[in-house]
Structure formats: C-alpha cells, structure tokens
TORZA-273766 format. One record per residue (C-alpha): residue in three letters; x, y, z. Coordinates in steps of 0.001 Angstrom, whole numbers, padded with zeros to 6 digits, always signed. Layout:
<recs>
ALAXYZ;...
</recs>
This chain:
<recs>
UNK+042372+129953+130386;UNK+042954+126418+129042;UNK+039288+126920+127457;UNK+040420+129967+125903;UNK+044177+127870+124488;UNK+041436+125031+123636;UNK+039170+127722+121327;UNK+042340+129031+119698;UNK+043579+125411+119162;UNK+039850+124805+117986;UNK+039901+128066+115333;UNK+043431+127181+114498;UNK+042196+123752+113733;UNK+039274+124460+111691;UNK+041275+127380+109807;UNK+044075+124807+108338;UNK+041823+121843+107646;UNK+039469+124304+105575;UNK+042524+125549+103527;UNK+044390+122466+103017;UNK+041457+121287+101935;UNK+040883+123870+099654;UNK+044215+123543+098405;UNK+043945+119713+097444;UNK+040489+120445+096328;UNK+041706+123055+093907;UNK+044821+121016+092830;UNK+042563+118548+092008;UNK+040200+120340+089868;UNK+042537+122335+088147;UNK+045291+119344+087195;UNK+043712+116069+086756;UNK+040694+117789+085027;UNK+042685+118163+081683;UNK+045290+116034+082411;UNK+048178+118770+082763;UNK+051554+118548+083749;UNK+051691+118437+087150;UNK+054723+120661+087673;UNK+052226+123668+087096;UNK+051686+123480+090597;UNK+054928+122805+092163;UNK+055513+125625+093707;UNK+052131+125786+095724;UNK+052798+122021+096383;UNK+056163+122661+098435;UNK+054589+125631+099873;UNK+052285+123094+101251;UNK+054804+119873+102183;UNK+057050+122868+104017;UNK+054016+124048+105800;UNK+052939+120493+107493;UNK+056408+119812+108075;UNK+056501+123337+110068;UNK+053489+122101+111636;UNK+054686+117994+112891;UNK+058033+119774+114195;UNK+057235+122895+115749;UNK+055343+124036+118830;UNK+051560+123704+118372;UNK+050537+126967+118123;UNK+053325+128266+115799;UNK+053324+124835+113894;UNK+049777+125450+113634;UNK+049797+129416+112381;UNK+052599+128828+110162;UNK+050952+125872+108466;UNK+047706+128372+107842;UNK+050160+130559+106417;UNK+051583+128502+103942;UNK+048260+127037+103057;UNK+046747+130425+102187;UNK+050005+131299+099926;UNK+049894+127771+098695;UNK+046055+128594+097933;UNK+046627+131990+096594;UNK+049219+130626+094497;UNK+047334+127856+092894;UNK+044194+130037+092133;UNK+046776+133033+090726;UNK+047975+130374+088387;UNK+044554+128752+088132;UNK+043129+127054+084879;UNK+040997+128503+082258;UNK+038341+126689+080559;UNK+039004+125929+076770;UNK+034765+126321+076092;UNK+034043+128732+073636;UNK+037693+130156+072967;UNK+039187+129291+069324;UNK+043347+128413+068748;UNK+045189+127717+065533;UNK+047578+125417+065260;UNK+050572+125549+062476;UNK+052176+122492+060947;UNK+049660+119842+061836;UNK+050191+117662+058906;UNK+052344+114867+061748;UNK+054227+115262+064803;UNK+052660+117535+067613;UNK+050564+120058+065804;UNK+048610+116881+064281;UNK+048717+115300+068107;UNK+047682+118756+069739;UNK+044943+119735+067322;UNK+042977+116244+068584;UNK+043951+116797+072191;UNK+042541+120264+071799;UNK+039513+119762+069905;UNK+039002+117033+072724;UNK+038704+119457+075755;UNK+036630+121861+074002;UNK+038639+124360+071823;UNK+037324+125681+068551;UNK+040337+124199+066464;UNK+041898+125753+063292;UNK+044370+122952+062304;UNK+046957+124674+059552;UNK+048126+121716+057164;UNK+050617+121701+054318;UNK+048777+119399+052079;UNK+045456+118839+052463;UNK+045389+116024+050718;UNK+047850+114116+053274;UNK+047067+111490+055380;UNK+047379+113612+058544;UNK+044689+116179+057213;UNK+042425+113236+056285;UNK+042555+112155+059543;UNK+041916+115211+061063;UNK+039162+115969+058542;UNK+037048+112511+059709;UNK+036443+113910+063017;UNK+033341+116030+060822;UNK+033207+118654+063474;UNK+032365+122244+063070;UNK+034982+122810+066088;UNK+037987+121499+064487;UNK+038571+123046+060719;UNK+041586+121910+058618;UNK+042885+124406+056472;UNK+045919+123954+053854;UNK+048060+127080+054599;UNK+052112+127035+053485;UNK+053688+129339+056086;UNK+055868+130753+053539;UNK+053386+132099+051550;UNK+052527+134842+052472;UNK+049070+135847+050276;UNK+047822+131899+051145;UNK+048585+133435+054949;UNK+046589+136269+054478;UNK+043770+134392+052710;UNK+043362+131905+055454;UNK+043207+134977+057762;UNK+039757+136424+056708;UNK+039025+133014+056143;UNK+039155+132333+059963;UNK+038276+135925+060843;UNK+035006+135732+059392;UNK+034349+132143+060976;UNK+035376+134113+064320;UNK+033195+136947+064175;UNK+033526+138892+066461;UNK+035030+136709+069272;UNK+038691+136923+068191;UNK+041161+134256+068234;UNK+041974+132988+071795;UNK+045496+131224+070652;UNK+047693+130818+068138;UNK+050560+127859+068157;UNK+053443+128226+065985;UNK+054428+124733+065308;UNK+055814+124578+061639;UNK+059156+124038+061078;UNK+061870+121854+059622;UNK+065880+120206+060164;UNK+067800+120377+057437;UNK+070910+118501+057097;UNK+072909+118110+060405;UNK+076992+118972+060138;UNK+079802+121150+060786;UNK+078656+124497+060125;UNK+080957+125465+057272;UNK+080150+122310+055377;UNK+075859+123103+055592;UNK+075346+124773+052301;UNK+074127+128091+052810;UNK+070528+127341+051194;UNK+069980+125164+054121;UNK+070210+128450+056582;UNK+067801+129985+054247;UNK+065634+127251+054367;UNK+065524+127103+058057;UNK+065667+130894+058396;UNK+062638+130866+056069;UNK+059992+128384+057882;UNK+061306+128359+061339;UNK+061376+132069+062132;UNK+060173+134566+058931;UNK+057256+132215+058787;UNK+056505+132819+062351;UNK+057313+136081+062292;UNK+054225+136747+059304;UNK+051493+133894+060669;UNK+052077+135889+064452;UNK+051968+139537+062316;UNK+049289+138489+060316;UNK+046966+136974+063121;UNK+047682+139752+065731;UNK+044586+141648+065442;UNK+042912+138963+066194;UNK+044461+137558+069251;UNK+044538+141593+070292;UNK+041064+141357+070461;UNK+041012+138364+072395;UNK+043566+139560+074804;UNK+044902+135955+074074;UNK+048156+134536+073833;UNK+050733+132762+071423;UNK+052604+129601+071773;UNK+056077+129352+069856;UNK+057290+126196+069425;UNK+061412+126236+069630;UNK+064397+124169+070689;UNK+067126+123605+073292;UNK+069022+124340+070078;UNK+067767+127663+069802;UNK+069138+128753+073651;UNK+072311+126356+073530;UNK+074693+125908+070638;UNK+074896+122559+070370;UNK+077436+121052+067465;UNK+076310+120407+064335;UNK+073035+122376+064217;UNK+073990+125937+063563;UNK+071623+126365+060719;UNK+068303+124564+062478;UNK+069847+126500+065731;UNK+070473+129512+064257;UNK+066728+129991+063200;UNK+065523+128444+066138;UNK+067851+131611+068116;UNK+066039+134413+066205;UNK+062639+132453+066870;UNK+063490+133040+070744;UNK+064719+136440+070422;UNK+062176+137498+068539;UNK+059437+135470+071040;UNK+060692+137361+073601;UNK+060946+140998+072295;UNK+057279+140252+071350;UNK+056140+139281+074582;UNK+057512+143221+076272;UNK+055784+145053+073880;UNK+052380+142594+073774;UNK+051636+143093+077742;UNK+050000+146243+077015;UNK+047935+144591+074817;UNK+047035+141757+077445;UNK+048316+139280+074986;UNK+050963+136412+076646;UNK+053351+134554+075146;UNK+055415+131510+075948;UNK+058220+129357+074268;UNK+058319+125733+073955;UNK+061629+123839+073920;UNK+060670+120017+073296;UNK+063435+117636+074001;UNK+064855+115048+071358;UNK+061520+113535+070276;UNK+060469+111208+067114;UNK+058310+113228+065391;UNK+057512+113306+061697;UNK+061067+112951+059428;UNK+063425+113057+062724;UNK+063055+109410+063180;UNK+063065+108539+060105;UNK+066322+106469+058937;UNK+065709+107170+054976;UNK+065198+110786+055593;UNK+068828+110840+056777;UNK+070171+108716+054173;UNK+068474+111002+051676;UNK+070504+114161+053752;UNK+073581+112968+053715;UNK+073401+111904+050409;UNK+072469+115625+049154;UNK+075146+116889+051644;UNK+077781+114810+050149;UNK+076940+115709+046446;UNK+076834+119446+046953;UNK+080481+119459+048636;UNK+082971+121002+046791;UNK+086496+118734+046253;UNK+088756+121462+048221;UNK+086026+120317+051910;UNK+085759+116720+051258;UNK+089477+116648+050937;UNK+089836+118619+054052;UNK+087187+116829+056015;UNK+087963+113683+054686;UNK+085343+111575+053579;UNK+085671+109113+056941;UNK+084848+111972+058896;UNK+081461+112651+056666;UNK+080733+108917+057106;UNK+080964+109422+060934;UNK+078458+111589+060710;UNK+076199+109897+058946;UNK+076576+106804+061144;UNK+076050+108738+063934;UNK+072205+109868+062626;UNK+071691+106526+062106;UNK+072303+105546+065541;UNK+071014+108419+067604;UNK+067427+109373+065368;UNK+065667+105771+066642;UNK+066801+106810+070106;UNK+064686+110010+070189;UNK+061614+109802+072524;UNK+058555+108340+071176;UNK+055663+109935+073286;UNK+055058+112675+072650;UNK+052535+113480+075628;UNK+054474+115248+077746;UNK+055306+117977+075196;UNK+051338+118361+074973;UNK+050639+118595+077915;UNK+052984+121254+078341;UNK+051810+123304+075064;UNK+048105+122753+076847;UNK+049173+124140+080069;UNK+050889+127519+078594;UNK+047704+127789+077163;UNK+045278+127216+079761;UNK+047269+128219+083010;UNK+046249+131858+083919;UNK+049442+132984+084374;UNK+051756+131421+081423;UNK+055809+131201+081772;UNK+057728+132789+079381;UNK+059580+129775+078532;UNK+059133+126249+078911;UNK+061420+123039+078171;UNK+060118+119632+078657;UNK+063172+117772+079984;UNK+064957+117883+083361;UNK+068020+117322+081531;UNK+067595+120026+079446;UNK+067774+122209+082370;UNK+070731+120118+083021;UNK+072733+121214+080004;UNK+071282+125151+080699;UNK+073315+125208+083517;UNK+076138+124078+082819;UNK+075999+126304+079348;UNK+075898+129493+081384;UNK+077664+128899+084532;UNK+080618+126481+083829;UNK+083531+127800+081910;UNK+083100+128048+078164;UNK+086257+125246+077434;UNK+083925+122647+079410;UNK+080626+123565+078367;UNK+081675+123775+074896;UNK+083271+119808+074802;UNK+080015+119218+076256;UNK+077612+120428+073953;UNK+079620+119777+070993;UNK+078950+116260+071457;UNK+075649+116266+072648;UNK+074440+115164+069017;UNK+077327+114219+066406;UNK+080161+112549+069060;UNK+082961+112819+066833;UNK+085650+110060+067643;UNK+087838+111428+064408;UNK+088687+114739+064178;UNK+088789+116617+060085;UNK+091915+115124+057965;UNK+093154+118476+057773;UNK+093684+118602+061123;UNK+094925+115341+061709;UNK+097959+115449+058450;UNK+098232+119052+058494;UNK+097572+119864+055149;UNK+094517+122189+055202;UNK+094093+123819+051775;UNK+096804+121577+050311;UNK+093957+119857+047309;UNK+095422+120110+043675;UNK+092200+120188+041112;
</recs>
C-alpha cells in the first residue's frame, strides 16, 4: 500500500515538474524573445502561482492534483496565446515621420518584419533616417492619408512587391491634434481636420488595403486614444475623431471575423511625441485660436480664461512621458500574439479613469474627467458676472 502511494506521489511529482518547466520555458521564449509586454501572459502566471499556493497549503494528494491542473491550464493558456514568428510577414505603418510610427518601424524591422513605412514628407528627417537603413525589408513611401489617389497608388506598389503573399498587418498610426479648449471656442474647421486625418483617413487606408490583409488572414491595429472612450474636458475635437475610430474598429472587428482578420485598438497614455511636447507648437495653436475668436466669445469667456488654457498647456506638455517603449511593446504584442485583445491600454491610470467613468455617478466622473488636462481654476467671465451675451459691438 505504501509502495502504491509512493508511486502515485512520484507520478504526480514528475507530471507537475514537467508541466511547471514547460510553463516557465514557454513563457520565457514567448515573452523574452521579442521583449513583449509581460502582462500578455499575466492570467497564465496567476494560474501557475495559484496552483503553487494550493500545492503548499493543501494536503499532499489534493495539492499535487490541483497544482497539476493549474499547470495544464496555464500551459494551455500560453500556447493558445502564443507568439507568432515575424519572419516573412509584411506590415504597413502610417505616420512614420516621427513618434510612435517612426520608432515602431525600426523596432519591427529589427525583429524580422518586412516594413512599409508611410511618411508624409519623404524628404523629412524621419524619413531620411529610416531610408539610411538601406534594406529591402524597410521600404519608405510618401503617403498622405487624406489623399485618396495617393493611397490607391501606394496600394498598387505594395501589392506588386508582395506578390501573392498578402499583407500581414496594417498599423493605422497617423493622426493629429488641433486645438485644446472648450468645445464652443474650437473652430468647426478643427473638428473637420481631426475627422479628416484621424478617422476618415484611417477608414480610407483600411478599406484600400483590406483585400491584401484578407488574403493573408492578417490583422489591423488602430492607434486610438483614451479620449476616444473617455470624455475629457477640452478635448472635444480630438476625442470626437478618436471616438469615431473606436466605433469603426469595433464594428469592423465583428465583420472581419469570418475572413480570419483580427483587429485591435491601442489606447496610449499621455506621451511626448512629435508636436505634443513642443511648447512652440502650443503657443502657435493658442495664437491661432485667439485670432479666430469672435468678439462675443472673447467677451463671454474672458481673456484671463483663455490665458489659463495656454498656461496649463505650457505646464502639462513637458510632463508627458518621454518613453515610447511601453506603447511600442503593446503594439508589437497586438501584432504577434496568436489571439490579440480587441483593446489595449498602456497605463494603469487609464483603466482607473475608465472605472471611474463607468461606475461612478456622472456628477462625480464629469468633474474628474473635466480636470484631467485643463484644470481650470476660473469659470468663464460671463458665468462670474452673469452678463452672458451682453456684448455690444
């Protein structure tokens, strides 16, 4: 009887040792090989850790049995969410002049992708830096996402280079931000410009390249923003365009399942890229905003109210994160995990703000979200003095 128990324990021990080693090795290969975000396999690690605790604190037979079950589940989870090889796969990225797109193009090239890097200005510094790589796996092409003819011309060029291979991935990264301030004071043209680039440009590029992506049963990664899901104060023009992008992405994801095409949204945190951290850019934006204001709006809101908007931008711009690494890691994860998530955030604070928005009363969440970027200490002049609309020319 004792020999039988010893044999069972030995078998359990052997199985759990093998499974534990398999989980550890597979995790190391999938995460460390491409320097991906470690949170990709967090559920698997929690399963493994939970099984270890059960093994320690439960009676021997029960502990070993549950540990083995947890190891099996963890291994299955990691395998089902395994990492694909980038070798022989092509990806097209928009907005590679600077910021996320520029860094991502270099990163994907370095791990083995064939990268088509779209730039707005082929003669710009960012484009020239990418061209200096001088490799047939990194192709730099000028493309304006608001120019339909140019997009279709590029599609034919890319299709010719790919032959029958198809396009594994499209990363819609190109985007702009125009003006920050109350919705009423932002010119309508700014809303149109944000929609033209951030939403309609992405739609046009996506529709144009979808046949190549369907051919490869590939995937699309759309770079959005937390402001596309959360109604941050002073971000109406930019946030509206990103909200449209989010809705389009969610619907497209449902429709593309039958084709084997996977679609993910990335919501980066506040990161200093391109013009975002440029103080001179925000000074110019503020001057343009003030020049376009009607005398009525200037009177009702007050010059001190507008000055506070500019002061806040001068303060928060330099405070944005300078490291783009976490965002790039997340995009690579969405491109190479076998089963990508529909939506990724890159900072814990974004998830906290989402929880506040969805679960707290609007009276509370509105107050919080309205103060995230432009924390006003002043209210508009007309509210203070009760003389709204009493401007006389």
